[in-house]
C-alpha positions as CSV (number, residue, x, y, z in Angstrom):
1,M,87.6,11.1,28.4
2,S,87.7,13.7,25.7
3,K,86.6,13.0,22.2
4,L,88.5,10.4,20.3
5,I,91.2,13.2,18.6
6,V,96.3,13.5,16.8
7,L,99.3,14.9,16.0
8,A,100.5,12.8,13.2
9,S,100.1,9.3,12.0
10,I,102.2,6.8,14.0
11,T,103.9,3.8,12.6
12,A,104.2,1.2,15.3
13,T,106.9,-1.5,15.6
14,A,106.7,-4.8,17.4
15,C,107.3,-4.7,21.1
16,M,108.0,-8.0,22.7
17,T,109.3,-6.8,26.1
18,N,108.0,-4.4,28.6
19,P,110.8,-2.2,29.9
20,P,110.2,0.2,32.7
21,D,109.5,3.8,31.8
22,S,111.2,6.8,33.4
23,S,108.9,6.4,36.5
24,G,110.3,2.9,37.0
25,Q,106.8,1.3,36.3
26,S,106.8,-1.6,33.8
27,A,103.8,-2.4,31.6
28,D,103.5,-5.7,33.5
29,S,102.8,-3.8,36.7
30,V,99.6,-2.5,35.3
31,V,98.0,-5.9,35.8
32,A,96.9,-5.9,39.4
33,A,97.8,-8.9,41.6
34,A,94.3,-8.6,43.0
35,S,91.6,-6.6,41.4
36,D,88.7,-4.9,43.2
37,A,86.7,-5.0,39.9
38,D,83.5,-6.8,39.4
39,P,84.1,-9.5,36.7
40,R,81.5,-7.7,34.6
41,N,83.1,-4.3,35.2
42,P,86.9,-4.6,35.0
43,A,87.4,-0.8,35.5
44,L,85.2,-0.3,38.5
45,F,84.9,3.3,39.7
46,D,85.1,3.5,43.5
47,P,86.7,6.7,44.7
48,T,87.1,5.2,48.2
49,K,89.6,2.5,47.0
50,P,92.8,2.4,45.0
51,Y,92.1,1.8,41.3
52,R,93.1,-1.7,40.2
53,P,91.8,-2.4,36.7
54,D,91.4,-6.1,35.8
55,F,93.5,-5.6,32.7
56,D,95.6,-8.3,31.1
57,P,97.7,-7.2,28.0
58,A,97.7,-10.8,26.7
59,D,93.9,-10.7,26.3
60,M,93.9,-7.6,24.1
61,D,93.2,-7.4,20.4
62,T,93.3,-4.4,18.0
63,H,90.2,-5.5,16.3
64,V,87.4,-3.5,18.0
65,D,83.9,-4.6,17.0
66,A,81.8,-3.8,20.1
67,P,78.2,-3.1,19.0
68,M,78.0,0.2,20.8
69,L,81.5,1.3,19.9
70,P,82.7,-0.3,16.7
71,L,86.1,0.9,15.5
72,P,86.8,-0.8,12.1
73,V,89.8,0.4,10.2
74,G,88.8,3.1,7.8
75,A,85.7,4.2,9.7
76,H,85.1,8.0,9.9
77,W,82.7,10.1,12.0
78,R,82.1,13.9,11.7
79,Y,80.5,15.8,14.6
80,R,79.3,19.4,14.8
81,S,78.5,21.6,17.8
82,V,77.4,25.3,17.8
83,T,78.5,27.3,20.9
84,A,78.9,31.0,21.8
85,D,82.5,30.7,20.5
86,G,81.4,29.5,17.0
87,T,80.9,26.2,15.1
88,E,83.1,23.3,16.0
89,I,83.7,20.4,13.6
90,I,85.3,17.2,14.9
91,D,86.6,14.5,12.6
92,V,87.3,11.1,14.0
93,S,89.1,8.4,11.9
94,V,90.3,4.8,12.6
95,L,93.8,4.3,11.2
96,S,95.2,1.1,9.9
97,G,98.3,1.4,12.2
98,T,98.7,0.0,15.7
99,E,100.9,1.1,18.6
100,P,102.7,-0.9,21.2
101,I,101.5,0.4,24.6
102,G,101.0,-1.1,28.0
103,G,102.4,-4.4,27.1
104,T,100.0,-4.9,24.2
105,R,99.1,-3.3,20.9
106,A,96.4,-0.7,20.4
107,R,94.4,0.6,17.5
108,I,95.2,4.2,16.6
109,I,92.3,6.7,16.4
110,R,92.9,10.2,15.0
111,D,90.7,13.0,16.2
112,V,91.0,16.6,14.8
113,A,88.8,19.6,15.9
114,H,88.4,22.9,14.2
115,L,86.5,26.0,15.4
116,D,85.3,28.2,12.6
117,G,87.9,26.6,10.4
118,V,90.8,27.1,12.8
119,L,92.6,24.0,14.2
120,I,92.0,23.9,18.0
121,E,92.9,20.3,19.0
122,Q,94.4,17.2,17.5
123,T,94.8,14.0,19.4
124,T,95.9,10.4,19.0
125,D,93.9,7.9,21.0
126,W,94.7,4.2,21.6
127,F,92.0,1.5,22.0
128,A,92.0,-2.3,22.3
129,Q,89.3,-5.0,23.0
130,D,89.7,-7.8,25.4
131,D,88.6,-11.4,25.2
132,H,85.3,-10.5,26.9
133,D,84.6,-7.7,24.4
134,N,85.2,-4.8,26.8
135,V,86.8,-1.9,24.9
136,W,89.8,-0.5,26.7
137,Y,91.1,3.1,26.4
138,L,94.9,2.9,26.7
139,G,95.9,6.6,26.4
140,E,96.0,9.7,24.4
141,S,98.5,12.2,23.0
142,T,96.8,15.5,22.7
143,R,97.6,19.1,21.7
144,A,95.0,21.8,22.4
145,L,95.2,25.4,21.4
146,Q,95.6,27.9,24.3
147,D,94.4,31.5,24.6
148,D,98.0,32.7,23.9
149,G,98.2,30.8,20.6
150,T,100.4,28.0,21.8
151,F,99.4,24.3,22.1
152,S,99.4,22.4,25.3
153,D,99.7,18.6,25.8
154,E,98.0,18.7,29.2
155,G,95.8,15.6,29.6
156,S,98.1,13.3,27.6
157,W,98.8,9.9,29.1
158,R,99.9,6.4,28.2
159,T,99.2,3.2,30.0
160,A,102.1,2.0,32.2
161,E,103.9,5.4,32.0
162,N,104.0,7.8,35.0
163,G,101.6,5.8,37.0
164,A,98.9,5.8,34.3
165,K,96.4,2.9,34.1
166,P,94.0,1.9,31.4
167,G,90.2,2.5,31.6
168,V,87.2,1.2,29.8
169,A,85.5,3.0,26.9
170,M,82.7,0.5,26.6
171,L,81.6,-2.4,28.8
172,A,80.8,-5.7,27.1
173,D,77.7,-6.1,29.2
174,P,76.7,-2.7,30.5
175,R,73.8,-2.2,33.0
176,V,72.1,0.8,34.4
177,G,74.1,2.0,37.4
178,D,77.5,0.6,36.3
179,A,80.2,3.1,37.0
180,Y,83.6,2.7,35.4
181,R,86.8,4.6,35.0
182,Q,87.6,5.6,31.4
183,E,91.2,6.7,32.1
184,F,93.5,7.2,34.9
185,R,96.6,9.3,35.4
186,K,96.4,10.8,38.8
187,G,95.9,14.6,38.7
188,H,95.9,14.6,34.9
189,A,93.3,12.2,33.5
190,E,90.5,10.9,35.8
191,D,87.3,10.6,33.7
192,F,84.6,8.1,34.6
193,A,81.2,7.2,33.3
194,I,77.9,6.0,34.7
195,V,75.4,4.0,32.6
196,V,72.1,5.7,32.9
197,G,69.8,4.3,30.2
198,F,69.0,1.9,27.4
199,N,66.6,1.6,24.5
200,K,66.8,5.3,23.8
201,S,65.9,6.9,20.5
202,V,67.7,10.0,19.1
203,T,67.6,12.1,15.9
204,V,70.7,14.0,14.7
205,P,71.7,15.3,11.3
206,A,73.2,11.9,10.4
207,G,69.8,10.2,10.9
208,S,67.4,8.7,13.5
209,F,68.7,5.9,15.7
210,H,67.0,3.5,18.1
211,G,68.0,1.0,20.8
212,C,70.7,3.3,22.1
213,M,72.4,3.5,25.5
214,Q,73.4,6.6,27.5
215,T,76.1,7.4,29.9
216,R,76.9,10.4,32.1
217,D,80.6,11.2,31.8
218,K,82.3,13.1,34.6
219,S,85.8,13.8,36.0
220,T,87.0,13.6,39.6
221,L,89.2,16.6,38.7
222,D,86.2,18.8,38.2
223,L,82.8,17.5,39.3
224,T,81.0,20.5,37.8
225,L,81.7,19.0,34.3
226,E,79.1,16.5,33.0
227,E,78.3,15.2,29.6
228,L,75.4,13.0,28.6
229,K,76.5,10.7,25.8
230,T,74.3,8.5,23.5
231,Y,75.8,5.4,21.8
232,C,73.8,3.6,19.1
233,P,74.2,0.0,17.8
234,G,76.5,-0.4,14.8
235,V,77.4,3.3,14.8
236,G,78.9,4.3,18.2
237,L,78.8,7.7,19.7
238,V,76.0,9.7,18.1
239,L,75.3,12.6,20.5
240,T,77.1,14.4,23.3
241,E,75.1,16.9,25.4
242,E,76.8,19.3,27.8
243,G,74.3,21.9,29.2
244,D,72.6,23.4,26.2
245,V,75.3,22.4,23.8
246,R,74.7,19.4,21.5
247,E,77.6,17.8,19.7
248,E,75.8,15.9,17.0
249,L,76.9,13.3,14.5
250,I,76.4,14.8,11.0
251,K,77.8,12.0,8.9
252,Y,79.7,8.7,9.1
253,S,81.2,6.1,6.8
254,G,83.1,2.8,6.8
255,L,80.9,1.0,9.2
């Protein structure tokens, strides 16, 4: 899953029915008749089996308060990374609006990235939390700057459209070794994470944090890509490391 990142603010309207999309798949079909998921891991990653998330739209809430990934309305995080291309600044904001998606409603997150002051990506992400406190990732609408100066929406997806299924952004009861899909639209969005550690301490420009957990994030579309992410209690994502590049939290508010 890319950083939480949009195009424009979205005003949602109530959606009481789940009509099929252009692919013929209804939102109700996202709920598997039988799930291969561990009850503690509803988005189990197992590349040898079809992906059947244990996802029930009726159990979702737009109030996301997971300790390692809190998303209260009005919260804001700013991240910075320095690469060979320049300095990238990413601003992530939790909006007050919600969006009907996948048979439920989701909280809207806005994510905007600039490289040396030039807009390079803007995205809307959709999140919800279930009755067990797992945080679900229901899709993203992204536009990323290409080398020719145009913007591409490659990687965009929405639960229940074109075969896309929801993934988990944060497990309610994560344990070392847990592997879970973060998103799924075959051939377009196939990120997954593996929990690798707890009780970690980290220092970034925004401060020093303790009792943190770490995941390794990968994609079945390109197994050479790997990010080490550090999440800290009451704050959320604090540090992303990819090779020698550190994307650090430099300030936050609204938590």
